[in-house]
PyMOL commands that place a pseudoatom at each C-alpha (Angstrom):
pseudoatom trace, name=CA, resn=MET, resi=1, chain=A, elem=C, hetatm=0, pos=[16.240, 14.504, -14.648]
pseudoatom trace, name=CA, resn=SER, resi=2, chain=A, elem=C, hetatm=0, pos=[13.173, 15.837, -12.866]
pseudoatom trace, name=CA, resn=ASP, resi=3, chain=A, elem=C, hetatm=0, pos=[12.289, 15.110, -9.249]
pseudoatom trace, name=CA, resn=PHE, resi=4, chain=A, elem=C, hetatm=0, pos=[8.594, 15.272, -10.167]
pseudoatom trace, name=CA, resn=PRO, resi=5, chain=A, elem=C, hetatm=0, pos=[8.081, 11.488, -10.550]
pseudoatom trace, name=CA, resn=MET, resi=6, chain=A, elem=C, hetatm=0, pos=[9.554, 10.839, -7.076]
pseudoatom trace, name=CA, resn=ILE, resi=7, chain=A, elem=C, hetatm=0, pos=[7.519, 13.648, -5.541]
pseudoatom trace, name=CA, resn=ALA, resi=8, chain=A, elem=C, hetatm=0, pos=[4.345, 12.299, -7.166]
pseudoatom trace, name=CA, resn=THR, resi=9, chain=A, elem=C, hetatm=0, pos=[5.189, 8.780, -5.931]
pseudoatom trace, name=CA, resn=GLU, resi=10, chain=A, elem=C, hetatm=0, pos=[5.772, 9.969, -2.369]
pseudoatom trace, name=CA, resn=ARG, resi=11, chain=A, elem=C, hetatm=0, pos=[2.590, 12.032, -2.451]
pseudoatom trace, name=CA, resn=TRP, resi=12, chain=A, elem=C, hetatm=0, pos=[0.542, 9.038, -3.603]
pseudoatom trace, name=CA, resn=LEU, resi=13, chain=A, elem=C, hetatm=0, pos=[2.037, 6.761, -0.934]
pseudoatom trace, name=CA, resn=ASN, resi=14, chain=A, elem=C, hetatm=0, pos=[1.520, 9.374, 1.774]
pseudoatom trace, name=CA, resn=GLN, resi=15, chain=A, elem=C, hetatm=0, pos=[-2.096, 9.722, 0.702]
pseudoatom trace, name=CA, resn=VAL, resi=16, chain=A, elem=C, hetatm=0, pos=[-2.678, 5.952, 0.926]
pseudoatom trace, name=CA, resn=PHE, resi=17, chain=A, elem=C, hetatm=0, pos=[-1.114, 5.581, 4.359]
pseudoatom trace, name=CA, resn=ALA, resi=18, chain=A, elem=C, hetatm=0, pos=[-2.636, 8.800, 5.717]
pseudoatom trace, name=CA, resn=ALA, resi=19, chain=A, elem=C, hetatm=0, pos=[-6.149, 7.425, 5.240]
pseudoatom trace, name=CA, resn=LYS, resi=20, chain=A, elem=C, hetatm=0, pos=[-8.109, 7.227, 8.481]
pseudoatom trace, name=CA, resn=ALA, resi=21, chain=A, elem=C, hetatm=0, pos=[-8.275, 3.424, 8.277]
pseudoatom trace, name=CA, resn=ALA, resi=22, chain=A, elem=C, hetatm=0, pos=[-4.492, 3.204, 7.889]
pseudoatom trace, name=CA, resn=ARG, resi=23, chain=A, elem=C, hetatm=0, pos=[-3.849, 5.594, 10.764]
pseudoatom trace, name=CA, resn=ASN, resi=24, chain=A, elem=C, hetatm=0, pos=[-6.174, 3.542, 13.001]
pseudoatom trace, name=CA, resn=GLY, resi=25, chain=A, elem=C, hetatm=0, pos=[-4.515, 0.205, 12.191]
pseudoatom trace, name=CA, resn=GLY, resi=26, chain=A, elem=C, hetatm=0, pos=[-7.266, -0.921, 9.821]
pseudoatom trace, name=CA, resn=VAL, resi=27, chain=A, elem=C, hetatm=0, pos=[-7.118, -1.878, 6.172]
pseudoatom trace, name=CA, resn=VAL, resi=28, chain=A, elem=C, hetatm=0, pos=[-6.799, 0.028, 2.933]
pseudoatom trace, name=CA, resn=ARG, resi=29, chain=A, elem=C, hetatm=0, pos=[-7.611, -1.392, -0.473]
pseudoatom trace, name=CA, resn=ARG, resi=30, chain=A, elem=C, hetatm=0, pos=[-6.122, -0.357, -3.789]
pseudoatom trace, name=CA, resn=ASN, resi=31, chain=A, elem=C, hetatm=0, pos=[-6.519, -1.596, -7.329]
pseudoatom trace, name=CA, resn=LEU, resi=32, chain=A, elem=C, hetatm=0, pos=[-3.408, -3.452, -8.503]
pseudoatom trace, name=CA, resn=ARG, resi=33, chain=A, elem=C, hetatm=0, pos=[-3.471, -1.565, -11.807]
pseudoatom trace, name=CA, resn=ASP, resi=34, chain=A, elem=C, hetatm=0, pos=[-3.482, 1.772, -9.958]
pseudoatom trace, name=CA, resn=VAL, resi=35, chain=A, elem=C, hetatm=0, pos=[-0.562, 0.698, -7.776]
pseudoatom trace, name=CA, resn=GLU, resi=36, chain=A, elem=C, hetatm=0, pos=[1.419, -0.397, -10.818]
pseudoatom trace, name=CA, resn=ARG, resi=37, chain=A, elem=C, hetatm=0, pos=[0.673, 2.869, -12.624]
pseudoatom trace, name=CA, resn=GLU, resi=38, chain=A, elem=C, hetatm=0, pos=[1.320, 5.220, -9.692]
pseudoatom trace, name=CA, resn=VAL, resi=39, chain=A, elem=C, hetatm=0, pos=[4.324, 3.702, -7.884]
pseudoatom trace, name=CA, resn=GLY, resi=40, chain=A, elem=C, hetatm=0, pos=[5.033, 0.207, -9.173]
pseudoatom trace, name=CA, resn=LEU, resi=41, chain=A, elem=C, hetatm=0, pos=[4.307, -2.999, -7.284]
pseudoatom trace, name=CA, resn=ASP, resi=42, chain=A, elem=C, hetatm=0, pos=[7.891, -3.500, -6.098]
pseudoatom trace, name=CA, resn=TRP, resi=43, chain=A, elem=C, hetatm=0, pos=[8.044, -0.048, -4.492]
pseudoatom trace, name=CA, resn=PHE, resi=44, chain=A, elem=C, hetatm=0, pos=[4.586, -0.460, -2.944]
pseudoatom trace, name=CA, resn=ARG, resi=45, chain=A, elem=C, hetatm=0, pos=[5.657, -3.795, -1.432]
pseudoatom trace, name=CA, resn=HIS, resi=46, chain=A, elem=C, hetatm=0, pos=[8.830, -2.164, -0.122]
pseudoatom trace, name=CA, resn=GLU, resi=47, chain=A, elem=C, hetatm=0, pos=[6.791, 0.542, 1.615]
pseudoatom trace, name=CA, resn=ILE, resi=48, chain=A, elem=C, hetatm=0, pos=[4.388, -2.007, 3.111]
pseudoatom trace, name=CA, resn=ARG, resi=49, chain=A, elem=C, hetatm=0, pos=[7.291, -4.021, 4.545]
pseudoatom trace, name=CA, resn=ARG, resi=50, chain=A, elem=C, hetatm=0, pos=[9.105, -0.890, 5.731]
pseudoatom trace, name=CA, resn=ARG, resi=51, chain=A, elem=C, hetatm=0, pos=[6.034, 0.081, 7.741]
pseudoatom trace, name=CA, resn=GLY, resi=52, chain=A, elem=C, hetatm=0, pos=[5.705, -3.424, 9.236]
pseudoatom trace, name=CA, resn=PHE, resi=53, chain=A, elem=C, hetatm=0, pos=[2.371, -4.042, 7.504]
pseudoatom trace, name=CA, resn=HIS, resi=54, chain=A, elem=C, hetatm=0, pos=[1.062, -7.050, 5.548]
pseudoatom trace, name=CA, resn=ALA, resi=55, chain=A, elem=C, hetatm=0, pos=[-0.878, -7.237, 2.292]
pseudoatom trace, name=CA, resn=VAL, resi=56, chain=A, elem=C, hetatm=0, pos=[-2.769, -9.719, 0.167]
pseudoatom trace, name=CA, resn=GLU, resi=57, chain=A, elem=C, hetatm=0, pos=[-3.823, -9.567, -3.467]
pseudoatom trace, name=CA, resn=ASN, resi=58, chain=A, elem=C, hetatm=0, pos=[-6.935, -11.098, -4.965]
pseudoatom trace, name=CA, resn=ALA, resi=59, chain=A, elem=C, hetatm=0, pos=[-8.662, -10.487, -8.289]
pseudoatom trace, name=CA, resn=GLY, resi=60, chain=A, elem=C, hetatm=0, pos=[-6.668, -7.338, -8.974]
pseudoatom trace, name=CA, resn=GLN, resi=61, chain=A, elem=C, hetatm=0, pos=[-7.244, -5.793, -5.547]
pseudoatom trace, name=CA, resn=ILE, resi=62, chain=A, elem=C, hetatm=0, pos=[-4.557, -5.286, -2.918]
pseudoatom trace, name=CA, resn=VAL, resi=63, chain=A, elem=C, hetatm=0, pos=[-5.656, -5.209, 0.703]
pseudoatom trace, name=CA, resn=VAL, resi=64, chain=A, elem=C, hetatm=0, pos=[-3.099, -3.745, 3.098]
pseudoatom trace, name=CA, resn=PHE, resi=65, chain=A, elem=C, hetatm=0, pos=[-3.424, -4.550, 6.795]
pseudoatom trace, name=CA, resn=CYS, resi=66, chain=A, elem=C, hetatm=0, pos=[-2.032, -1.406, 8.409]
pseudoatom trace, name=CA, resn=ASN, resi=67, chain=A, elem=C, hetatm=0, pos=[-0.773, -3.083, 11.566]
pseudoatom trace, name=CA, resn=ASN, resi=68, chain=A, elem=C, hetatm=0, pos=[1.788, -5.743, 12.372]
pseudoatom trace, name=CA, resn=ALA, resi=69, chain=A, elem=C, hetatm=0, pos=[-0.635, -8.408, 13.626]
pseudoatom trace, name=CA, resn=PRO, resi=70, chain=A, elem=C, hetatm=0, pos=[-0.417, -11.825, 11.932]
pseudoatom trace, name=CA, resn=VAL, resi=71, chain=A, elem=C, hetatm=0, pos=[-2.701, -12.463, 8.969]
pseudoatom trace, name=CA, resn=ARG, resi=72, chain=A, elem=C, hetatm=0, pos=[-4.560, -15.764, 8.714]
pseudoatom trace, name=CA, resn=VAL, resi=73, chain=A, elem=C, hetatm=0, pos=[-6.437, -16.986, 5.661]
pseudoatom trace, name=CA, resn=LEU, resi=74, chain=A, elem=C, hetatm=0, pos=[-9.589, -18.493, 7.131]
pseudoatom trace, name=CA, resn=CYS, resi=75, chain=A, elem=C, hetatm=0, pos=[-10.758, -20.587, 4.196]
for i in range(1, 75): cmd.bond("trace and resi %d" % i, "trace and resi %d" % (i + 1))
show_as sticks, trace
zoom trace
């Protein structure tokens, strides 16, 4: 079995969370279809929780809040 899929998965995740917005505690947005194709939703959710972040999904877009502050839905 090749390690390539795991390496590609880690590379993709590192790229997402290395974005300037993520490093500065902002938000990153990814298409749900891309997440499912690249790493799988379960693994992506695991990584978000592991980092202490929060995320929401709407209309096929996932918005990750790259900090541990509470998230409120305003309306």
